[in-house]
C-alpha positions as CSV (number, residue, x, y, z in Angstrom):
1,X,7.9,-49.4,-11.1
2,X,9.5,-49.2,-14.5
3,X,8.5,-45.9,-16.2
4,X,8.1,-47.4,-19.7
5,X,6.0,-50.3,-18.4
6,X,3.8,-47.8,-16.4
7,X,3.4,-45.6,-19.5
8,X,2.3,-48.5,-21.6
9,X,-0.1,-49.8,-19.0
10,X,-1.6,-46.3,-18.5
11,X,-2.1,-45.9,-22.2
12,X,-3.8,-49.2,-22.4
13,X,-6.1,-48.3,-19.5
14,X,-7.0,-44.9,-21.1
15,X,-7.8,-46.6,-24.4
16,X,-10.1,-48.9,-22.5
17,X,-11.7,-45.9,-20.8
18,X,-12.5,-44.2,-24.2
19,X,-14.0,-47.4,-25.7
20,X,-16.0,-48.4,-22.6
21,X,-19.5,-47.1,-21.8
22,X,-21.4,-46.5,-18.6
23,X,-20.3,-48.6,-15.6
24,X,-17.5,-50.2,-17.6
25,X,-16.0,-46.8,-18.3
26,X,-16.1,-45.9,-14.6
27,X,-14.3,-49.2,-13.8
28,X,-11.7,-48.4,-16.4
29,X,-11.1,-45.0,-14.8
30,X,-10.4,-46.7,-11.5
31,X,-8.1,-49.1,-13.3
32,X,-6.1,-46.2,-14.7
33,X,-5.7,-44.7,-11.3
34,X,-4.4,-48.0,-9.9
35,X,-1.8,-48.1,-12.7
36,X,-0.5,-44.7,-11.8
37,X,0.0,-45.5,-8.2
38,X,3.4,-46.8,-7.2
39,X,3.8,-49.5,-4.5
40,X,5.1,-46.8,-2.1
41,X,2.0,-44.7,-2.7
42,X,-0.3,-47.7,-2.2
43,X,1.3,-48.3,1.2
44,X,0.3,-44.7,2.3
45,X,-3.2,-45.0,0.7
46,X,-6.2,-43.6,2.5
47,X,-9.8,-44.5,2.0
48,X,-12.7,-42.0,2.4
49,X,-16.4,-41.7,2.5
50,X,-18.4,-38.5,1.6
51,X,-22.0,-37.5,1.9
52,X,-23.9,-34.3,1.4
53,X,-26.3,-32.1,-0.5
54,X,-26.3,-31.6,-4.3
55,X,-27.4,-28.3,-5.8
56,X,-28.3,-29.1,-9.4
57,X,-29.0,-26.8,-12.3
58,X,-29.8,-27.5,-15.9
59,X,-28.2,-24.8,-18.0
60,X,-28.4,-23.8,-21.6
61,X,-26.2,-20.8,-21.2
62,X,-22.4,-20.2,-21.3
63,X,-22.9,-18.4,-18.0
64,X,-23.0,-20.9,-15.1
65,X,-26.3,-21.3,-13.2
66,X,-28.4,-19.4,-15.8
67,X,-30.6,-19.9,-18.8
68,X,-30.4,-18.4,-22.2
69,X,-34.1,-18.2,-22.8
70,X,-35.8,-14.9,-21.7
71,X,-38.7,-15.0,-19.2
72,X,-38.0,-18.5,-18.0
73,X,-36.7,-19.0,-14.5
74,X,-34.0,-21.6,-14.0
75,X,-34.0,-22.8,-10.4
76,X,-31.8,-25.3,-8.5
77,X,-32.8,-28.8,-7.5
78,X,-31.5,-29.7,-4.0
79,X,-30.8,-33.4,-3.6
80,X,-28.1,-35.8,-2.2
81,X,-24.9,-37.5,-3.1
82,X,-22.8,-40.2,-1.4
83,X,-19.8,-42.3,-2.3
84,X,-16.3,-43.5,-1.6
85,X,-12.8,-42.6,-2.7
86,X,-9.1,-43.3,-2.3
87,X,-6.2,-41.0,-1.9
88,X,-3.0,-42.4,-3.5
89,X,0.0,-40.2,-2.7
90,X,2.4,-39.5,-5.5
91,X,4.6,-37.0,-3.6
92,X,4.4,-35.4,-0.2
93,X,1.8,-32.8,-1.3
94,X,0.3,-34.3,-4.5
95,X,-2.0,-37.4,-4.8
96,X,-4.3,-39.1,-7.2
97,X,-7.9,-39.4,-6.0
98,X,-10.3,-41.8,-7.8
99,X,-13.9,-41.7,-6.7
100,X,-17.2,-43.5,-7.2
101,X,-20.4,-41.6,-6.2
102,X,-24.2,-42.0,-6.4
103,X,-25.5,-38.5,-7.2
104,X,-28.9,-37.1,-7.8
105,X,-29.2,-33.9,-9.7
106,X,-31.4,-32.1,-12.2
107,X,-33.1,-28.7,-12.1
108,X,-36.4,-26.8,-12.2
109,X,-37.9,-24.4,-14.8
110,X,-40.8,-22.1,-14.3
111,X,-42.5,-19.5,-16.5
112,X,-45.2,-17.2,-15.0
113,X,-47.6,-15.8,-17.6
114,X,-50.5,-13.5,-17.4
115,X,-53.1,-16.3,-17.3
116,X,-51.0,-19.4,-16.4
117,X,-48.0,-20.8,-14.6
118,X,-45.9,-23.5,-16.1
119,X,-43.3,-25.6,-14.3
120,X,-40.9,-28.5,-15.1
121,X,-39.0,-30.5,-12.5
122,X,-36.2,-32.8,-13.5
123,X,-34.8,-35.5,-11.1
124,X,-31.8,-37.3,-12.7
125,X,-29.8,-40.1,-11.0
126,X,-26.3,-41.2,-11.9
127,X,-23.4,-43.4,-10.9
128,X,-20.4,-41.1,-11.2
129,X,-16.8,-42.0,-11.4
130,X,-14.1,-39.3,-11.1
131,X,-10.4,-39.2,-11.5
132,X,-8.9,-36.2,-9.7
133,X,-5.5,-34.7,-9.0
134,X,-5.2,-33.6,-5.4
135,X,-2.9,-31.0,-3.9
136,X,-2.6,-30.7,-0.1
137,X,-0.9,-28.3,2.3
138,X,-0.9,-27.6,6.0
139,X,-3.3,-24.9,7.3
140,X,-3.4,-23.0,10.6
141,X,-3.0,-25.2,13.6
142,X,-4.0,-28.9,12.9
143,X,-6.0,-28.0,9.8
144,X,-5.1,-29.2,6.4
145,X,-6.2,-27.6,3.1
146,X,-6.6,-29.3,-0.3
147,X,-7.7,-28.6,-3.8
148,X,-8.8,-31.1,-6.5
149,X,-9.2,-30.9,-10.2
150,X,-10.1,-33.6,-12.8
151,X,-12.7,-35.2,-14.9
152,X,-15.9,-37.0,-14.1
153,X,-17.8,-39.7,-16.1
154,X,-21.5,-40.3,-15.4
155,X,-23.6,-43.4,-16.1
156,X,-27.3,-42.6,-16.0
157,X,-29.4,-44.7,-13.7
158,X,-32.8,-43.0,-13.8
159,X,-34.5,-39.9,-14.9
160,X,-37.9,-38.4,-14.0
161,X,-39.7,-35.3,-15.3
162,X,-42.7,-33.8,-13.6
163,X,-44.5,-31.1,-15.6
164,X,-47.5,-29.0,-14.7
165,X,-49.5,-26.2,-16.3
166,X,-51.8,-24.2,-13.9
167,X,-54.5,-21.8,-15.1
168,X,-57.4,-20.2,-13.3
169,X,-59.7,-22.9,-14.7
170,X,-57.5,-26.0,-14.7
171,X,-54.4,-27.8,-13.5
172,X,-52.7,-30.3,-15.8
173,X,-49.9,-32.5,-14.7
174,X,-47.7,-35.1,-16.4
175,X,-45.0,-37.4,-15.2
176,X,-42.5,-38.8,-17.7
177,X,-39.9,-41.6,-17.2
178,X,-37.1,-40.1,-19.3
179,X,-34.8,-43.1,-19.1
180,X,-37.5,-45.6,-20.1
181,X,-38.4,-43.5,-23.2
182,X,-34.8,-43.1,-24.3
183,X,-34.7,-39.4,-23.7
184,X,-32.0,-39.4,-21.0
185,X,-28.4,-39.6,-22.3
186,X,-26.9,-42.8,-20.9
187,X,-23.5,-41.3,-20.3
188,X,-22.1,-37.9,-19.5
189,X,-18.7,-36.2,-18.9
190,X,-17.8,-33.2,-16.8
191,X,-15.0,-31.2,-15.1
192,X,-14.5,-31.2,-11.3
193,X,-12.8,-28.4,-9.3
194,X,-13.0,-28.1,-5.6
195,X,-11.6,-27.0,-2.3
196,X,-11.6,-28.6,1.2
197,X,-10.4,-28.3,4.7
198,X,-9.6,-31.3,7.0
199,X,-9.2,-31.8,10.8
200,X,-7.6,-34.8,12.4
201,X,-9.9,-37.0,14.5
202,X,-9.2,-40.2,16.4
203,X,-6.3,-42.5,15.5
204,X,-5.2,-41.4,12.0
205,X,-8.7,-40.4,10.9
206,X,-9.5,-37.0,9.3
207,X,-12.8,-35.2,9.0
208,X,-13.2,-32.7,6.1
209,X,-15.6,-30.3,4.6
210,X,-15.4,-29.9,0.8
211,X,-17.1,-27.7,-1.8
212,X,-17.0,-28.6,-5.5
213,X,-18.2,-27.4,-8.9
214,X,-19.0,-30.0,-11.5
215,X,-20.1,-28.5,-14.9
216,X,-21.2,-30.9,-17.6
217,X,-19.5,-31.0,-21.0
218,X,-22.4,-32.6,-23.0
219,X,-26.2,-32.3,-23.1
220,X,-28.0,-34.2,-20.4
221,X,-30.5,-35.5,-22.9
222,X,-30.3,-37.8,-25.8
223,X,-32.2,-35.5,-28.1
224,X,-31.1,-32.0,-27.4
225,X,-34.0,-30.6,-29.3
226,X,-36.6,-32.0,-26.9
227,X,-36.0,-34.4,-24.1
228,X,-39.6,-35.7,-23.9
229,X,-41.2,-34.6,-27.2
230,X,-42.8,-38.1,-27.8
231,X,-44.7,-38.2,-24.5
232,X,-48.4,-38.7,-25.1
233,X,-51.1,-36.7,-23.4
234,X,-50.6,-34.3,-20.5
235,X,-49.3,-30.8,-20.9
236,X,-47.3,-31.5,-24.0
237,X,-50.3,-32.4,-26.2
238,X,-53.3,-30.8,-24.4
239,X,-52.0,-27.3,-23.9
240,X,-50.1,-25.0,-26.2
241,X,-46.9,-26.2,-27.7
242,X,-44.5,-27.1,-24.9
243,X,-41.7,-25.6,-26.8
244,X,-43.2,-22.2,-26.0
245,X,-42.6,-22.7,-22.3
246,X,-39.2,-24.2,-21.7
247,X,-35.6,-24.0,-23.0
248,X,-35.5,-27.8,-23.5
249,X,-37.6,-27.2,-26.7
250,X,-34.9,-25.1,-28.3
251,X,-31.5,-25.7,-26.9
252,X,-29.5,-28.4,-25.2
253,X,-29.4,-28.5,-21.4
254,X,-26.3,-29.5,-19.5
255,X,-25.6,-30.0,-15.9
256,X,-24.3,-27.3,-13.6
257,X,-23.7,-28.9,-10.2
258,X,-22.4,-27.7,-6.8
259,X,-21.8,-30.3,-4.1
260,X,-21.0,-29.7,-0.4
261,X,-19.7,-32.8,1.4
262,X,-18.8,-34.0,4.8
263,X,-16.0,-36.5,4.3
264,X,-14.1,-38.9,6.5
265,X,-10.8,-40.5,5.6
266,X,-8.7,-43.2,7.3
267,X,-5.4,-44.9,6.6
268,X,-5.1,-48.5,5.4
269,X,-2.3,-50.9,5.9
270,X,0.3,-51.8,3.3
271,X,-1.2,-53.5,0.3
272,X,2.0,-55.0,-1.2
């Protein structure tokens, strides 16, 4: 592949990525990865599937997995992710790895008070595209070890908030469709870093366990001051001001996500 042609094509693909939104941006990321791959790399390409739990936090602190608001407990939401990816070798030990995932994440907040207990539970669903660099080396015996680093781009699919305020005399609950009310940010970006170990199975297949950290770079909500401030009724309007309970009333919340995956890859035949 001519280097100047590849550079021009890559620049064009990246400009498309910056201009596109949502699912179009994810498709543009995959286009960029295809441009980078040489015909030789495509002949050695492997396809993979991954599935596993997601441990999601919503954080308003510079410290991962923590909140900046005193007396409010930030707790993880355990959910799932699943998707597919390709491994496009560039050298013997370095590869490009584009991915497309369905991932559910979010977080829980709670605040115990002397006469009440308040809780918010966020469930947020995304289509996530990632463009990763992958380094791989041999481990002990048949094991292989790899590390990945790159960027992710999220397109929001759905967002639900369940809120409750419990007192000795009453329990008030509220369910809010964040996406339908325009409170969930339609796109997001993050960093991906991870490690994994693989073991050969069958004829050319490889089973792997991977662990990744995916912090968000932007607020998860369209209005960082209050993701559901326009919701009628429920806890927000019938109790004390909701801003007195949760950090979403005062500071932006971004995703802090850890994923653990079981992955399987297999070789594909020559494409060119």
